C-alpha positions as CSV (number, residue, x, y, z in Angstrom):
1,M,111.3,114.1,134.1
2,V,111.6,117.4,132.3
3,E,110.2,120.0,134.7
4,N,109.3,122.4,132.0
5,A,107.3,120.0,129.8
6,P,104.6,122.3,128.6
7,E,100.9,122.0,127.9
8,V,100.2,122.9,124.3
9,I,96.8,124.2,123.4
10,I,95.7,124.5,119.7
11,Q,92.5,126.4,119.0
12,D,90.6,126.7,115.6
13,L,93.9,126.5,113.7
14,N,93.9,127.0,109.9
15,R,96.5,127.3,107.2
16,I,95.5,128.4,103.8
17,Y,97.9,128.7,100.9
18,K,96.7,131.1,98.2
19,G,97.7,129.9,94.7
20,S,97.3,131.4,91.3
21,D,94.3,129.2,90.6
22,E,92.6,128.4,93.9
23,A,93.4,128.4,97.6
24,V,94.6,125.2,99.3
25,H,93.2,124.7,102.8
26,A,96.1,122.6,104.2
27,V,95.0,122.7,107.9
28,K,91.3,123.0,108.8
29,D,89.9,124.1,112.1
30,I,92.1,122.0,114.3
31,S,91.6,122.2,118.1
32,L,93.4,120.0,120.5
33,T,95.5,119.9,123.7
34,L,98.8,118.1,124.3
35,T,99.1,117.5,128.0
36,P,102.5,117.9,129.7
37,G,104.7,114.9,129.3
38,S,102.4,113.2,126.8
39,F,103.6,111.3,123.7
40,T,101.2,111.7,120.8
41,A,101.5,110.3,117.3
42,L,99.9,112.1,114.3
43,V,99.1,109.6,111.5
44,G,98.0,110.3,107.9
45,F,98.7,109.9,104.3
46,S,101.3,112.1,102.5
47,G,99.8,115.5,101.7
48,C,97.2,115.5,104.5
49,G,98.7,118.5,106.3
50,K,100.8,116.8,109.0
51,T,104.0,118.7,108.3
52,T,102.2,122.0,107.8
53,L,100.7,121.5,111.3
54,L,104.1,120.7,112.8
55,R,105.7,123.7,111.0
56,M,103.2,126.0,112.6
57,L,103.8,124.5,116.0
58,A,107.6,125.0,115.4
59,G,107.0,128.6,114.5
60,L,108.3,128.1,111.0
61,E,104.9,129.1,109.5
62,E,102.2,131.5,110.6
63,P,98.6,130.3,110.9
64,S,96.1,131.8,108.6
65,S,93.8,131.9,111.7
66,G,93.5,130.3,115.1
67,S,96.1,130.1,117.9
68,I,98.8,128.0,119.5
69,S,99.5,128.5,123.2
70,L,102.2,127.0,125.3
71,F,102.1,127.0,129.1
72,P,104.6,127.9,130.5
73,E,104.7,130.7,128.0
74,N,108.5,130.7,127.7
75,S,108.4,127.1,126.4
76,Y,109.7,126.4,122.9
77,P,110.0,123.3,120.7
78,A,113.0,121.3,119.7
79,V,112.4,119.9,116.2
80,I,113.7,116.8,114.5
81,F,113.1,116.6,110.8
82,Q,113.1,113.7,108.3
83,T,116.7,114.3,107.6
84,P,119.2,115.4,110.4
85,R,120.3,118.5,108.4
86,L,123.8,118.5,109.8
87,L,126.4,121.0,108.5
88,P,128.9,118.9,106.7
89,W,131.9,121.1,107.4
90,M,131.5,120.8,111.2
91,T,132.1,118.0,113.6
92,I,129.1,116.4,115.4
93,K,129.8,118.3,118.7
94,K,130.1,121.6,116.8
95,N,126.8,120.9,115.0
96,M,125.2,120.5,118.4
97,N,126.9,123.5,119.9
98,I,125.2,125.7,117.3
99,A,121.7,124.5,118.5
100,L,122.6,125.6,122.0
101,R,124.4,128.8,121.3
102,H,121.7,130.2,119.1
103,R,118.8,129.6,121.4
104,V,119.5,128.2,124.8
105,I,122.9,129.0,126.4
106,P,125.1,132.1,125.9
107,R,128.1,131.5,123.8
108,Q,130.5,132.3,126.6
109,N,129.1,129.5,128.8
110,K,131.3,126.8,127.3
111,R,131.3,124.5,130.3
112,E,127.5,124.2,130.2
113,I,127.4,123.7,126.5
114,K,130.0,120.9,126.7
115,K,128.1,119.3,129.6
116,R,124.8,119.2,127.7
117,V,126.4,118.0,124.4
118,H,128.2,115.2,126.2
119,A,125.1,114.1,128.1
120,A,122.9,114.1,125.0
121,L,125.5,112.1,122.9
122,E,125.9,109.6,125.7
123,M,122.1,109.2,125.8
124,V,122.0,108.1,122.1
125,G,125.3,106.1,122.4
126,L,127.5,108.4,120.3
127,N,130.0,109.9,122.7
128,D,132.8,108.3,120.8
129,R,131.8,110.0,117.6
130,A,131.7,113.6,118.9
131,D,134.7,114.6,116.7
132,A,133.5,112.8,113.6
133,Y,132.1,114.6,110.6
134,P,128.6,113.9,109.2
135,H,129.9,112.0,106.1
136,E,131.6,109.6,108.5
137,L,128.3,108.5,110.0
138,S,125.7,106.0,108.9
139,G,122.1,107.1,108.3
140,G,121.1,105.7,111.7
141,M,123.9,107.5,113.4
142,A,123.1,110.8,111.8
143,Q,119.5,110.5,113.0
144,R,120.8,109.8,116.5
145,V,122.7,113.0,116.3
146,G,119.5,114.8,115.2
147,L,117.8,113.3,118.3
148,A,120.7,114.3,120.5
149,R,120.7,117.9,119.2
150,A,117.1,118.2,120.2
151,L,117.6,116.5,123.6
152,C,120.5,118.8,124.6
153,Q,118.2,121.8,124.4
154,E,116.2,120.4,127.2
155,S,113.1,122.3,126.0
156,G,110.6,119.8,127.3
157,F,108.7,120.0,124.0
158,M,109.7,117.7,121.0
159,L,108.3,117.9,117.5
160,M,109.4,115.0,115.3
161,D,108.6,114.9,111.5
162,E,108.9,111.3,110.4
163,P,112.5,111.1,111.6
164,F,113.0,107.4,110.9
165,S,111.2,107.1,107.6
166,S,114.3,106.9,105.4
167,L,116.0,104.2,107.5
168,D,116.1,100.5,107.0
169,A,113.7,98.4,109.1
170,L,116.2,97.2,111.6
171,T,117.8,100.6,112.3
172,R,114.3,102.1,112.5
173,E,113.2,99.5,115.1
174,N,116.3,100.1,117.2
175,L,115.8,103.9,117.1
176,Q,112.2,103.5,118.1
177,K,113.2,101.6,121.1
178,E,115.9,104.2,122.0
179,L,113.4,107.0,121.6
180,K,110.8,105.3,123.8
181,S,113.4,104.7,126.5
182,I,114.5,108.3,126.4
183,W,111.0,109.6,126.5
184,E,110.2,107.4,129.5
185,K,113.1,109.0,131.3
186,K,112.5,112.6,130.2
187,K,108.7,112.7,129.7
188,S,108.9,115.6,127.3
189,T,105.7,116.7,125.6
190,T,106.1,115.0,122.2
191,L,104.3,115.1,118.9
192,F,105.6,112.5,116.5
193,I,104.4,112.6,112.9
194,T,104.4,109.3,110.9
195,H,102.6,107.6,108.1
196,D,103.6,104.2,109.6
197,I,100.7,103.0,111.7
198,A,102.8,100.3,113.4
199,E,105.3,102.9,114.4
200,A,102.6,105.0,116.0
201,L,101.3,102.1,117.9
202,V,104.7,101.2,119.3
203,L,105.6,104.7,120.4
204,A,102.5,106.7,121.3
205,S,99.8,106.4,124.0
206,R,97.6,108.7,121.9
207,I,97.1,108.6,118.2
208,L,95.6,111.4,116.1
209,I,94.4,110.6,112.6
210,M,94.6,113.4,110.0
211,K,92.8,113.5,106.7
212,E,92.6,116.4,104.2
213,G,93.7,118.9,106.8
214,S,91.4,117.8,109.6
215,I,91.8,115.6,112.7
216,I,89.2,112.9,112.0
217,A,89.9,110.7,115.0
218,D,91.6,111.0,118.4
219,L,92.4,107.6,119.9
220,D,93.8,106.3,123.1
221,R,95.9,103.2,122.6
222,N,93.7,101.4,125.0
223,D,90.4,102.4,123.3
224,W,88.1,99.6,122.2
225,I,88.7,100.4,118.5
226,L,92.4,99.5,118.9
227,R,92.1,96.4,121.0
228,N,91.7,94.0,118.1
229,K,93.6,94.4,114.9
230,P,94.6,98.0,115.6
231,E,96.4,98.6,112.3
232,A,93.3,97.5,110.3
233,A,91.1,99.8,112.5
234,I,93.3,102.8,111.9
235,M,93.7,102.1,108.2
236,S,89.9,101.9,107.9
237,L,89.5,105.3,109.5
238,M,92.1,106.8,107.2
239,N,90.6,105.3,104.1
240,N,86.9,106.0,104.7
241,P,86.1,109.4,103.1
242,L,82.6,109.5,104.6
243,I,83.6,109.0,108.3
244,P,82.6,111.8,110.6
245,R,85.0,113.4,113.0
246,M,85.5,110.9,115.8
247,V,86.9,111.8,119.3
248,Y,87.6,109.0,121.7
249,A,90.2,110.6,123.9
250,T,90.8,114.2,125.0
251,S,94.1,113.9,126.9
């Protein structure tokens, strides 16, 4: 288990984009806590504010108001995006070296960098492709590298923005299994964004439903509403525009 898996506390978080015609309230008054070592899925239709929330948690965007606090305070997130964003002119191991040198380990500590990269690639089954270039990898392999690049940082806090959405069904299923196995070993605090309800149910113990910038439901996988036909229950919550904010779980 990652010893530094943080608690993440979000309080009254808002993000407003000021356009030429009218302001867009992308994230509205969100307050929630991610407990250390938890795996939470954030589900919602495209455009509901999921990625905006993740970008604020990642420090890529500033909130318009509200706060995000991590405990321990020196915690930081490792982010996995929809595409792995690998530099095409660098080998896989060099792509991973950059993630460590810029944030985690001093450049001169080559032994520790090599150790971390080797361990992370082994975890995702790609040690034999360390010297390959991105164009030599399949889509599934490239996403494995993206996962390994996040894992090697050992941050204890993972943010994942629909990382498997562009993959074929079989590859996606295999990577879901790998991710779940890795999380069970590492127990990093994880927020996984997806529009795929089935994926959320497979991976997460807690499911947040987001609609029009707000969290409208906070569900534990074992809640009564998910015991029978869980996908239909979640879709009903996502589709009903009149539903009040519903909270079934707080941790």
